[in-house]
C-alpha positions in Angstrom: 113.0 162.3 54.6 109.3 161.9 55.4 110.1 159.5 58.3 112.4 162.2 59.8 109.5 164.7 59.5 107.3 162.3 61.5 109.8 161.6 64.3 111.5 165.0 64.7 108.9 167.1 66.5 110.1 170.5 65.1 109.9 169.4 61.5 106.6 170.3 59.7 104.9 169.6 56.5 103.9 172.7 54.5 101.0 170.6 53.1 100.0 167.8 55.5 97.9 166.0 52.8 100.7 165.7 50.3 103.3 165.6 53.1 105.5 168.0 51.2 107.5 170.2 51.2 109.2 169.5 54.5 109.9 172.6 56.5 113.1 172.5 58.5 113.3 176.1 59.7 112.0 175.3 63.2 114.5 172.5 64.0 116.9 173.8 66.7 120.6 173.8 65.8 121.3 171.6 68.8 119.7 168.7 66.9 122.4 169.1 64.2 125.2 169.3 66.8 124.4 165.8 68.2 126.2 162.7 67.3 124.5 159.5 66.3 125.6 156.7 68.6 124.3 154.1 66.1 126.5 155.4 63.3 129.5 155.2 65.8 128.6 151.6 66.7 128.5 150.7 63.1 131.9 152.3 62.4 130.4 155.2 60.4 132.1 157.9 62.4 132.2 160.3 59.4 128.4 160.2 59.2 127.7 160.2 62.9 127.9 164.0 63.1 126.0 164.7 59.9 122.3 165.7 59.9 119.8 166.1 62.6 119.4 163.6 65.5 116.5 162.7 67.7 117.0 161.6 71.3 115.7 158.6 73.2 112.1 159.1 74.3 113.0 157.8 77.8 113.0 160.8 80.2 116.5 161.7 81.2 118.2 159.6 78.5 120.5 161.7 76.3 121.3 159.0 73.6 121.1 160.7 70.2 120.6 159.0 66.8 119.5 159.6 63.3 115.9 158.7 62.6 116.9 156.6 59.6 119.5 154.7 61.7 116.9 154.0 64.4 114.5 152.9 61.6 117.1 150.4 60.3 117.7 149.2 63.9 114.0 148.8 64.6 114.0 151.3 67.4 111.1 153.5 66.2 107.6 153.2 67.8 104.2 154.6 67.6 102.6 155.3 71.0 99.3 156.7 72.0 99.3 160.5 72.0 97.3 162.9 74.1 94.0 162.2 72.2 92.5 158.7 71.8 92.9 158.9 68.0 96.3 160.5 68.1 99.6 158.8 67.6 103.0 159.9 69.0 106.0 158.9 66.8 109.0 158.3 69.0 112.2 156.2 69.3 114.3 154.7 72.0 117.9 153.9 72.3 118.7 150.1 72.2 118.9 149.9 76.0 115.5 151.6 76.7 113.8 150.0 73.7 114.3 146.6 75.3 113.0 148.0 78.6 109.8 149.4 77.1 107.2 146.6 77.4 106.0 145.0 74.2 102.5 145.8 75.3 103.2 149.5 75.4 104.8 149.5 72.0 101.9 147.6 70.4 99.0 149.4 72.1 98.4 151.9 69.2 98.6 149.1 66.7 96.0 147.1 68.6 93.7 150.1 68.9 94.1 150.7 65.2 93.4 147.0 64.5 90.3 147.2 66.7 89.0 150.3 65.0 89.7 148.7 61.6 87.9 145.5 62.6 84.9 147.6 63.8 84.9 149.5 60.5 85.1 146.2 58.5 82.3 144.8 60.5 80.1 147.8 59.9 81.0 147.7 56.1 80.2 144.0 56.0 76.7 144.5 57.4 75.8 147.2 54.8 73.5 145.8 52.1 73.5 147.3 48.7 70.5 146.9 46.4 70.7 147.0 42.6 67.3 148.0 41.4 65.6 148.1 38.0 63.0 150.8 37.8 60.5 151.2 35.1 58.5 154.3 34.6 55.2 154.5 32.8 55.6 157.7 30.8 51.9 157.8 29.9 51.1 158.4 33.6 53.8 161.0 33.9 54.6 160.1 37.5 57.6 158.3 38.8 57.2 155.3 41.1 57.2 156.1 44.8 60.1 154.6 46.8 58.0 151.9 48.4 56.7 150.8 44.9 60.2 149.9 43.8 61.0 146.2 44.1 64.7 145.3 44.2 65.7 142.6 41.7 69.2 141.8 43.1 70.7 142.2 46.5 74.4 141.8 47.4 76.4 142.4 50.6 79.6 144.4 50.6 82.8 142.6 51.4 
């Protein structure tokens, strides 16, 4: 799953643009030996030990769960990474997810929203001119840029 590739740190994309194929060779076997506590809570014990698990992002917490189970439970987050424009994909167990402040979970989204708003503002202020240019072929010279008069102007939205 693409979502698993984003949230399990050892999983890689062979091609990051197309996000495929997904390379699993660097995933440690320990991830496949963990049991998903969310599957167990839902009565899916037979699936709890199937596939790779991630662990709670809270330091010291050993709760393990499938990325897709955490996604369905709403426990996945995007937090600010090491770089200002970098996002860290992580998840928390139910207990620690509720302890993480709402502000911390939403911070990357707010920064992305601010960046998007800034970009939209910049785009909205760009003016595009549609110009009709006539060239007198008898003179065999093209008009100079300052001789061209725009006939219609519109603002990008």
